[in-house]
VONULO-164198 format. One record per residue (C-alpha): x, y, z; residue in one letter; residue number from 1. Coordinates in Angstrom, 3 decimals, always signed. Each point is the difference from the previous one (the first is absolute). Example, Ala and Ser with C-alpha at 12.3 -4.5 7.8 and 13.67 -1.06 7.14 Angstrom:
<sites>
<<+12.300,-4.500,+7.800>,'a',1>
<<+1.370,+3.440,-0.660>,'s',2>
</sites>
This chain:
<sites>
<<-25.513,-3.375,+4.991>,'m',1>
<<-1.947,+3.062,-1.167>,'e',2>
<<+1.994,+3.173,+0.581>,'m',3>
<<-1.281,+3.287,+1.342>,'e',4>
<<+0.116,+2.981,-2.380>,'p',5>
<<+3.500,+1.454,-0.028>,'a',6>
<<+0.732,+3.338,+1.615>,'m',7>
<<+3.156,+1.508,-1.404>,'s',8>
<<+2.460,+1.730,+2.307>,'y',9>
<<+2.242,+0.972,-2.922>,'v',10>
<<+0.885,+3.694,-0.086>,'k',11>
<<+2.388,+0.461,-2.913>,'s',12>
<<+3.204,-1.037,-1.663>,'l',13>
<<+2.980,+1.667,+1.647>,'k',14>
<<+3.641,+0.445,-0.955>,'s',15>
<<+2.291,-1.969,+2.283>,'r',16>
<<+2.461,+2.886,+0.055>,'e',17>
<<-1.768,+3.377,-0.259>,'s',18>
<<-3.445,-1.051,+1.207>,'g',19>
<<-1.605,+1.502,-3.125>,'q',20>
<<-3.519,-1.415,-0.307>,'e',21>
<<-1.836,-1.233,-3.085>,'y',22>
<<-3.469,-1.410,-0.639>,'p',23>
<<-0.526,-3.739,-0.210>,'i',24>
<<+1.043,-0.723,-3.574>,'e',25>
<<+2.397,-2.210,-1.964>,'p',26>
<<+3.286,+1.667,+0.959>,'r',27>
<<+3.467,-1.217,+0.928>,'t',28>
<<+2.095,+3.034,+0.943>,'v',29>
<<-0.303,+3.562,+1.253>,'c',30>
<<+0.196,+2.677,-2.711>,'d',31>
<<+2.024,+2.270,+2.287>,'i',32>
<<+2.690,-2.193,+1.571>,'d',33>
<<-0.355,-3.163,-2.156>,'f',34>
<<-0.139,-2.193,+3.092>,'s',35>
<<-2.516,-2.867,+0.200>,'p',36>
<<-3.511,+0.775,+1.217>,'v',37>
<<-1.864,-2.206,+2.425>,'e',38>
<<-3.496,-0.197,+1.399>,'v',39>
<<-0.804,+2.211,+3.004>,'a',40>
<<-2.817,-0.920,+2.409>,'y',41>
<<-2.128,+1.778,+2.568>,'d',42>
<<+1.219,-1.844,+3.089>,'y',43>
<<-1.911,+2.315,+2.306>,'k',44>
<<-3.274,-1.116,-1.592>,'a',45>
<<+1.080,-3.621,+0.364>,'m',46>
<<+0.411,+0.302,+3.780>,'q',47>
<<-2.786,-1.939,+1.683>,'g',48>
<<-1.348,-1.261,-3.343>,'n',49>
<<+2.845,-2.215,-1.175>,'v',50>
<<+0.368,-2.371,+2.938>,'t',51>
<<+1.033,-3.547,+0.713>,'r',52>
<<-3.682,-0.880,+0.058>,'q',53>
<<-0.790,+1.627,-3.352>,'s',54>
<<+2.923,-1.798,-1.626>,'i',55>
<<-0.844,-3.362,+1.559>,'e',56>
<<-3.563,+0.325,-1.316>,'a',57>
<<+1.330,+0.133,-3.562>,'g',58>
<<+0.552,-2.866,-2.439>,'p',59>
<<+2.916,-2.420,+0.282>,'l',60>
<<+1.837,+1.762,-2.788>,'s',61>
<<+2.179,+3.073,-0.355>,'l',62>
<<-3.204,+2.049,-0.333>,'w',63>
<<-0.591,-0.208,+3.757>,'r',64>
<<+2.368,+3.019,-0.052>,'y',65>
<<-1.944,+1.904,-2.691>,'k',66>
<<-0.312,+3.101,+2.227>,'d',67>
<<+3.792,+0.284,-0.174>,'l',68>
<<+0.144,-0.470,-3.770>,'l',69>
<<-0.520,+2.545,-2.807>,'p',70>
<<-3.304,-1.089,-1.526>,'i',71>
<<-3.248,+1.940,-0.200>,'e',72>
<<-2.659,-2.706,-0.328>,'g',73>
<<-0.092,-3.764,+0.250>,'e',74>
<<+3.042,-2.125,-0.889>,'p',75>
<<-0.009,-1.127,-3.628>,'k',76>
<<+2.862,-2.522,+0.150>,'a',77>
<<+1.733,-2.339,+2.409>,'g',78>
<<-3.054,-0.876,+2.065>,'l',79>
<<+1.799,-3.182,+1.117>,'h',80>
<<+3.555,+1.353,+0.109>,'s',81>
<<+1.985,+0.458,+3.186>,'g',82>
<<-0.490,-1.417,+3.489>,'w',83>
<<+2.870,-2.401,-0.599>,'t',84>
<<+1.510,-2.161,+2.757>,'p',85>
<<+2.249,+1.359,+2.711>,'l',86>
<<+1.918,-3.126,+1.012>,'v',87>
<<+1.654,-0.308,+3.418>,'k',88>
<<+3.183,-1.629,-1.220>,'a',89>
<<+1.120,-1.893,+3.095>,'d',90>
<<+2.091,-2.637,-1.804>,'k',91>
<<+1.849,+2.609,-2.010>,'l',92>
<<+0.403,+2.161,+3.115>,'a',93>
<<+1.606,-2.910,+1.855>,'a',94>
<<+2.393,-0.587,-2.878>,'e',95>
<<+1.009,+3.667,-0.075>,'l',96>
<<+0.157,+0.318,+3.776>,'g',97>
<<-2.574,+2.784,+0.254>,'v',98>
<<-2.816,+0.364,+2.503>,'k',99>
<<-3.002,+1.100,-2.084>,'e',100>
<<-0.172,-0.263,-3.802>,'l',101>
<<-2.894,+0.438,-2.424>,'y',102>
<<-0.324,-0.485,-3.734>,'i',103>
<<-2.539,+2.222,-1.792>,'k',104>
<<-0.776,-2.280,-2.902>,'d',105>
<<-1.278,+1.804,-3.085>,'d',106>
<<+0.986,-3.001,-2.114>,'s',107>
<<-3.561,-1.076,+0.860>,'a',108>
<<-1.614,+3.177,-1.367>,'n',109>
<<-2.906,-0.202,-2.465>,'y',110>
<<-0.123,-0.219,-2.966>,'p',111>
<<+3.663,+0.370,-1.021>,'s',112>
<<+1.839,-1.398,+3.053>,'f',113>
<<+1.974,+3.166,+0.718>,'s',114>
<<-0.284,+3.205,+1.990>,'y',115>
<<-0.733,+1.836,-3.263>,'k',116>
<<-3.679,-0.944,+0.349>,'d',117>
<<-0.191,+2.675,+2.700>,'r',118>
<<+1.228,+2.902,-2.110>,'v',119>
<<-1.857,-1.158,-3.103>,'v',120>
<<-3.333,-0.295,+1.844>,'s',121>
<<+0.186,+3.690,+0.861>,'v',122>
<<+1.411,+1.080,-3.378>,'a',123>
<<-2.647,-1.815,-2.064>,'i',124>
<<-2.769,+1.356,+2.221>,'t',125>
<<+1.407,+3.488,-0.494>,'k',126>
<<+0.376,-0.502,-3.769>,'a',127>
<<-3.695,-0.858,-0.225>,'i',128>
<<-0.917,+3.017,+2.136>,'e',129>
<<+2.016,+2.234,-2.351>,'f',130>
<<-1.733,-1.505,-3.039>,'g',131>
<<+2.941,-1.793,-1.617>,'f',132>
<<-0.798,-2.978,-2.225>,'d',133>
<<+3.600,-1.140,-0.534>,'t',134>
<<+2.516,-0.804,+2.706>,'v',135>
<<+3.602,-1.108,-0.075>,'g',136>
<<+3.252,-0.197,+1.894>,'c',137>
<<+3.764,-0.227,-0.122>,'a',138>
<<+0.896,-3.198,+1.775>,'s',139>
<<+2.632,-2.549,+0.954>,'t',140>
<<-2.743,-2.631,+0.014>,'g',141>
<<-2.145,-0.007,+3.127>,'n',142>
<<-1.647,+3.336,-0.745>,'l',143>
<<-0.787,-1.025,-3.579>,'a',144>
<<-1.559,-3.227,+1.273>,'h',145>
<<-2.142,+1.904,+2.485>,'s',146>
<<-1.047,+2.771,-2.404>,'v',147>
<<-0.975,-2.557,-2.639>,'a',148>
<<-2.106,-1.971,+2.480>,'a',149>
<<-1.778,+2.939,+1.635>,'h',150>
<<-0.587,+1.801,-3.317>,'a',151>
<<-1.473,-3.147,-1.547>,'a',152>
<<-2.468,-0.281,+2.873>,'a',153>
<<-0.866,+3.702,-0.375>,'a',154>
<<-0.461,-0.239,-3.784>,'g',155>
<<+2.746,+2.490,-0.875>,'l',156>
<<+2.390,+0.011,-2.954>,'h',157>
<<+3.496,-0.856,+1.188>,'t',158>
<<+3.569,+0.574,-1.187>,'f',159>
<<+2.903,-1.280,+2.059>,'v',160>
<<+3.600,+0.936,-0.766>,'m',161>
<<+2.764,-2.241,+1.352>,'v',162>
<<+3.737,-0.622,-0.467>,'p',163>
<<+0.758,-2.449,-2.787>,'h',164>
<<+1.655,-2.618,+2.256>,'d',165>
<<-2.805,-0.516,+2.519>,'l',166>
<<-0.413,-3.424,+1.618>,'e',167>
<<-2.183,-2.419,-1.979>,'a',168>
<<-2.388,-0.600,+2.903>,'g',169>
<<-0.762,+3.691,+0.285>,'k',170>
<<-0.511,+0.315,-3.765>,'m',171>
<<-2.606,-2.768,+0.106>,'v',172>
<<-1.533,+1.385,+3.187>,'g',173>
<<-0.758,+3.354,-1.625>,'m',174>
<<-0.772,-1.194,-3.535>,'s',175>
<<-2.806,-2.340,+1.018>,'v',176>
<<-2.216,+2.989,+0.890>,'f',177>
<<+0.137,+1.332,-3.551>,'g',178>
<<+1.889,+3.305,+0.259>,'p',179>
<<+2.124,+1.395,-2.804>,'k',180>
<<+3.501,-0.886,+1.196>,'v',181>
<<+2.911,+2.057,-1.356>,'v',182>
<<+3.560,-1.157,+0.741>,'r',183>
<<+2.563,+2.790,+0.049>,'i',184>
<<+3.665,-0.581,-0.795>,'a',185>
<<+1.649,+1.207,+3.199>,'g',186>
<<-0.548,+0.014,+3.753>,'n',187>
<<-2.840,+1.363,+2.134>,'y',188>
<<+1.296,+3.562,-0.080>,'d',189>
<<-0.158,-0.045,-3.812>,'d',190>
<<-3.560,-1.314,+0.171>,'v',191>
<<-1.034,+2.636,+2.519>,'n',192>
<<+1.327,+2.864,-2.107>,'r',193>
<<-2.016,-1.211,-2.975>,'l',194>
<<-3.143,-0.341,+2.119>,'c',195>
<<+0.228,+3.649,+1.040>,'s',196>
<<-0.127,+0.937,-3.681>,'q',197>
<<-2.854,-2.439,-0.652>,'i',198>
<<-2.094,+1.476,+2.832>,'a',199>
<<+0.424,+3.510,-1.428>,'d',200>
<<-0.612,-0.885,-3.641>,'k',201>
<<-2.917,-2.417,+0.319>,'y',202>
<<-1.653,+1.273,+3.201>,'n',203>
<<-0.097,-3.458,+1.489>,'w',204>
<<+0.046,-0.810,+3.701>,'a',205>
<<+3.524,-1.347,+0.519>,'i',206>
<<-0.448,-1.048,+3.592>,'v',207>
<<+3.561,+0.627,+1.184>,'n',208>
<<+0.453,+3.194,-2.022>,'v',209>
<<-2.917,+2.457,-0.215>,'n',210>
<<-1.972,-1.856,+2.705>,'l',211>
<<+3.026,-0.516,+2.239>,'r',212>
<<-1.186,+2.161,+2.954>,'p',213>
<<-3.131,-2.146,+0.329>,'f',214>
<<+1.691,-3.279,-0.889>,'y',215>
<<+2.632,+0.373,+2.710>,'t',216>
<<-2.628,+0.575,+2.709>,'e',217>
<<-1.152,-3.590,-0.465>,'g',218>
<<+3.349,-1.149,+1.413>,'a',219>
<<-1.003,+1.429,+3.388>,'k',220>
<<-2.411,-2.903,+0.458>,'t',221>
<<+2.974,-2.364,+0.369>,'h',222>
<<+1.013,+1.972,+3.094>,'g',223>
<<-3.561,+0.438,+1.270>,'f',224>
<<-0.486,-3.766,-0.039>,'e',225>
<<+3.255,-0.681,+1.844>,'i',226>
<<-1.112,+2.287,+2.818>,'a',227>
<<-3.542,-1.329,+0.218>,'e',228>
<<+1.040,-3.653,-0.257>,'q',229>
<<+2.519,+0.529,+2.806>,'l',230>
<<-2.925,+0.989,+2.221>,'g',231>
<<+0.242,+3.742,-0.717>,'w',232>
<<+3.729,+0.182,+0.668>,'k',233>
<<+2.965,+0.933,-2.137>,'l',234>
<<+3.035,-2.241,-0.389>,'p',235>
<<+3.153,+1.627,+1.284>,'q',236>
<<+1.805,-0.828,-3.255>,'h',237>
<<-1.432,-0.398,-3.504>,'t',238>
<<+2.176,-1.189,-2.892>,'v',239>
<<-1.254,+0.887,-3.481>,'l',240>
<<+1.347,-0.483,-3.525>,'p',241>
<<+0.930,+3.068,-2.012>,'v',242>
<<-0.704,+0.150,-3.740>,'a',243>
<<-1.571,+3.224,-1.260>,'g',244>
<<-0.381,+1.143,+3.577>,'g',245>
<<-3.775,-0.280,+0.337>,'t',246>
<<-0.639,-2.428,+2.820>,'i',247>
<<+2.543,+1.058,+2.621>,'l',248>
<<-1.013,+3.682,+0.349>,'p',249>
<<-3.673,-0.941,-0.124>,'k',250>
<<+0.246,-2.638,+2.721>,'v',251>
<<+1.780,+2.655,+2.042>,'n',252>
<<-2.840,+2.414,-0.793>,'k',253>
<<-2.549,-2.647,+1.011>,'a',254>
<<+1.632,-0.409,+3.398>,'y',255>
<<+0.040,+3.775,+0.508>,'k',256>
<<-3.667,+0.334,-0.990>,'e',257>
<<-1.045,-2.669,+2.486>,'f',258>
<<+2.060,+1.723,+2.698>,'i',259>
<<-1.498,+3.389,-0.872>,'r',260>
<<-3.540,-1.379,+0.230>,'l',261>
<<+0.706,-1.678,+3.335>,'g',262>
<<-0.562,-3.489,-1.413>,'l',263>
<<+3.407,-1.263,+1.168>,'v',264>
<<+2.576,+1.121,+2.536>,'d',265>
<<+3.113,+1.715,-1.292>,'d',266>
<<+2.884,-2.377,+0.700>,'n',267>
<<+2.337,+1.853,-2.411>,'s',268>
<<-0.123,-2.709,-2.677>,'p',269>
<<+3.230,-0.477,-1.934>,'v',270>
<<-0.052,-0.545,-3.770>,'i',271>
<<+2.733,-1.895,-1.872>,'h',272>
<<+0.615,-0.416,-3.736>,'g',273>
<<+1.068,-3.071,-1.978>,'a',274>
<<+1.583,-0.108,-3.451>,'q',275>
<<+1.852,-2.478,-2.190>,'a',276>
<<+3.739,+0.512,-0.254>,'q',277>
<<-0.408,+0.257,-3.766>,'g',278>
<<-2.322,+2.980,+0.289>,'c',279>
<<+0.458,+1.882,+3.256>,'n',280>
<<+0.067,+3.780,-0.516>,'p',281>
<<-1.833,+0.669,+3.280>,'i',282>
<<+2.145,-2.292,+2.129>,'t',283>
<<+3.155,+1.424,-1.541>,'t',284>
<<-1.081,+3.565,+0.745>,'a',285>
<<-0.863,-0.812,+3.617>,'i',286>
<<+3.242,-1.896,+0.596>,'e',287>
<<+1.987,+2.898,-1.487>,'e',288>
<<-1.873,+2.615,+2.044>,'g',289>
<<-1.575,+1.651,-3.039>,'e',290>
<<-3.503,+1.497,-0.182>,'e',291>
<<-0.140,-0.376,-3.790>,'i',292>
<<+0.456,-3.331,-1.769>,'f',293>
<<+1.873,-0.673,-3.225>,'r',294>
<<-1.994,-1.944,-2.647>,'p',295>
<<+1.289,-3.458,-0.899>,'q',296>
<<-0.422,-2.527,-2.801>,'k',297>
<<-1.628,-3.115,+1.495>,'p',298>
<<+1.586,-3.446,-0.109>,'k',299>
<<-1.751,-2.402,+2.373>,'t',300>
<<-2.392,-2.928,+0.088>,'i',301>
<<-2.357,+2.190,+2.067>,'a',302>
<<-1.493,+1.576,-3.120>,'k',303>
<<-3.214,+1.190,+1.635>,'s',304>
<<+1.992,+2.441,+2.163>,'i',305>
<<+2.752,+0.722,-2.541>,'a',306>
<<-0.672,+3.705,-0.457>,'i',307>
<<+3.222,+1.948,-0.232>,'g',308>
<<-1.602,+3.452,+0.120>,'n',309>
<<-2.834,-0.261,+2.555>,'p',310>
<<-2.616,+2.729,-0.397>,'a',311>
<<-0.419,+0.490,+3.742>,'d',312>
<<+3.540,-0.962,+0.991>,'g',313>
<<+0.700,+3.342,+1.698>,'y',314>
<<-2.966,-0.520,+2.332>,'y',315>
<<+1.005,-3.601,+0.703>,'v',316>
<<+3.378,+1.170,+1.266>,'i',317>
<<-1.626,+2.771,+2.034>,'k',318>
<<-2.582,-2.289,+1.628>,'d',319>
<<+2.514,-2.718,+0.834>,'i',320>
<<+2.453,+2.371,+1.650>,'l',321>
<<-2.642,+2.104,+1.770>,'n',322>
<<-1.415,-3.157,+1.583>,'s',323>
<<+3.417,-1.111,+1.212>,'g',324>
<<+0.140,-2.831,-2.514>,'g',325>
<<+2.575,-1.298,-2.432>,'w',326>
<<+0.245,-1.838,-3.328>,'a',327>
<<+1.792,-3.115,-1.188>,'a',328>
<<+0.728,-1.813,-3.268>,'s',329>
<<-0.037,-3.705,-0.848>,'a',330>
<<+1.929,-1.878,-2.665>,'t',331>
<<-1.824,-2.347,-2.364>,'d',332>
<<+1.198,-3.132,+1.869>,'p',333>
<<-1.126,+1.551,+3.304>,'e',334>
<<-3.401,+0.720,-1.548>,'i',335>
<<-0.399,-3.627,-1.081>,'i',336>
<<+1.080,-1.267,+3.431>,'d',337>
<<-2.607,+2.256,+1.649>,'a',338>
<<-2.737,-1.264,-2.336>,'i',339>
<<+0.860,-3.555,+1.042>,'k',340>
<<+0.187,+0.933,+3.692>,'l',341>
<<-3.438,+1.635,+0.018>,'l',342>
<<-1.525,-2.955,-1.835>,'a',343>
<<+1.660,-2.559,+2.264>,'r',344>
<<-0.887,+1.696,+3.284>,'t',345>
<<-3.387,+1.600,-0.652>,'q',346>
<<-1.390,-1.629,-3.151>,'g',347>
<<+0.011,+3.293,-1.942>,'i',348>
<<+1.389,+0.040,-3.538>,'f',349>
<<+1.003,+3.507,-0.998>,'t',350>
<<+1.503,+1.495,-3.136>,'e',351>
<<+3.504,+1.582,+0.047>,'p',352>
<<-1.349,+3.320,+1.324>,'a',353>
<<-1.148,-1.805,+3.132>,'g',354>
<<+3.248,-1.932,+0.176>,'g',355>
<<+1.810,+3.325,-0.155>,'t',356>
<<-2.041,+1.444,+2.849>,'t',357>
<<+0.573,-2.994,+2.260>,'l',358>
<<+3.705,-0.205,-0.881>,'a',359>
<<+0.424,+3.682,+0.822>,'c',360>
<<-1.980,-0.373,+3.226>,'a',361>
<<+2.406,-2.757,+1.033>,'i',362>
<<+2.969,+2.284,-0.706>,'k',363>
<<-1.565,+2.841,+1.983>,'l',364>
<<-0.589,-2.368,+2.917>,'i',365>
<<+3.524,-1.408,-0.140>,'q',366>
<<+1.520,+3.494,-0.147>,'s',367>
<<-2.013,+1.164,+3.013>,'g',368>
<<-1.958,+2.598,-1.970>,'k',369>
<<-3.090,-1.968,+1.039>,'i',370>
<<+0.198,-1.212,+3.623>,'p',371>
<<-0.909,-3.661,+0.458>,'k',372>
<<-2.341,+0.722,+2.932>,'d',373>
<<-2.284,+2.458,-1.852>,'e',374>
<<-2.993,-0.810,-2.221>,'s',375>
<<+0.767,-0.293,-3.714>,'i',376>
<<-2.258,-0.134,-3.059>,'c',377>
<<+1.461,-1.132,-3.334>,'v',378>
<<-2.164,+0.918,-2.982>,'c',379>
<<-0.326,-2.588,-2.775>,'i',380>
<<-1.441,+1.597,-3.127>,'t',381>
<<-0.188,-2.708,-2.683>,'g',382>
<<-0.513,-3.705,-0.670>,'n',383>
<<+2.780,-2.392,-0.978>,'g',384>
<<-2.177,-1.876,-2.487>,'l',385>
<<+0.432,+2.966,-2.357>,'k',386>
<<+3.789,-0.327,-0.166>,'t',387>
<<+0.672,-3.727,-0.134>,'l',388>
<<+2.982,+0.546,-2.328>,'e',389>
<<+1.957,+1.426,+2.926>,'v',390>
<<-0.193,-3.293,+1.890>,'m',391>
<<+0.968,-2.256,-2.915>,'e',392>
<<+2.957,-2.274,+0.750>,'n',393>
<<-0.285,+0.797,+3.711>,'q',394>
<<-1.158,-3.501,+0.966>,'f',395>
<<+1.128,-3.552,-0.699>,'q',396>
<<-2.183,-1.955,-2.380>,'a',397>
<<-2.441,-2.301,+1.797>,'a',398>
<<+0.692,-3.732,-0.368>,'p',399>
<<-2.122,-2.101,-2.344>,'v',400>
<<-0.860,-3.483,+1.279>,'i',401>
<<-2.263,-2.863,-0.968>,'k',402>
<<-3.264,-0.348,+1.913>,'a',403>
<<+1.540,-2.523,+2.383>,'k',404>
<<+0.312,+0.388,+3.775>,'i',405>
<<+3.530,-1.429,-0.042>,'k',406>
<<+1.199,+2.831,-2.224>,'e',407>
<<-1.771,+2.539,+2.206>,'f',408>
<<+1.756,-1.511,+3.024>,'d',409>
<<+3.314,+0.622,-1.749>,'e',410>
<<-0.919,+3.685,-0.491>,'v',411>
<<-0.648,+0.274,+3.751>,'i',412>
<<+3.341,-1.636,+0.827>,'v',413>
<<+1.869,+2.301,-2.358>,'q',414>
<<-1.770,+3.022,+1.534>,'g',415>
<<+0.915,-1.078,+3.534>,'n',416>
<<+3.631,-0.542,-1.009>,'n',417>
<<+0.165,+3.424,-1.628>,'a',418>
<<-1.481,+1.630,+3.110>,'a',419>
<<+2.503,-1.768,+2.229>,'a',420>
<<+2.962,+1.252,-1.999>,'t',421>
<<-1.320,+3.560,-0.481>,'a',422>
</sites>
């Protein structure tokens, strides 16, 4: 679909703490208070112009929300990203004993099969607007895959920096697009520190460093789609994974923007966080009643969310508690069980980050933090085909038989006997 020329409602970059304003430029923090900066919009100008009708007239991609995103002209990346399924998970709901359950399934995102296609679409577009010819990222896998794919399509030079022990599927998934891949001895936090130095020294667009204010805005589209696909309503409870802390505050911001513009009713949506037990600084802080988290060294199969020092962790805690929400942690066995449960009930195969989110949602439901009679949305952010190693040895080997019906009959008999004794 041909898109109308973009009208930008972006006003400035603004400090989250002091409100100090800056021009639209590659910038991460405020010079005065050293807090993160984020994009500020002219919501008054949006009133009456950004409507349900104007959004619905847009393409079936995340760019239907371009008026609420920080670009100046036409999108330059991710023209087919976003607009992923919102699945009404009735079988899973019945199993969990809840009334109304949805799965927002970004494992079906294009082209990298994770929610990162949302943030990268905006970041690459912004990198081109700023005139960068080289882009890069610090990544636990999904972001590197997405940056490599989008940058290849845009014709940009690409460097991706990842921990040395990344899953093989993610290494292949990023390498096929031809970026320069650099493996760093250490965890994500080590990689991220190096990328901050790289951005300064080489003047490259490191999407989650010097383009972070623009990059993070792309995460809002996950929340925008949930609301629109629910028929312009907000779920009463949304459960989101926490890694660096990008998606949860931005989905919360998306809900607030739609409320502010009168696109949805304000039902006081509650936001909940999900982390792996082996890397849970946010959950630990919330459970201990602390506003500040203590960094941790990750040790979990959920590598894509194993960030022990989340950049926006302070705001994750703030948004969860201000909404009336809570956070939970899941052990590695619980994560694997949740992956199997989602696949068995809804036909969705997610990576450990998604297993973590579902496992934590189950705990929040069982503890009463999420009432069983209120609408719930569980956000799945990545595809299980990228992390097949996690599911090795989880299933019995399939029988091998000769191509004879008698031997097949015996397989059926054995299956029926096993079911009867289970």
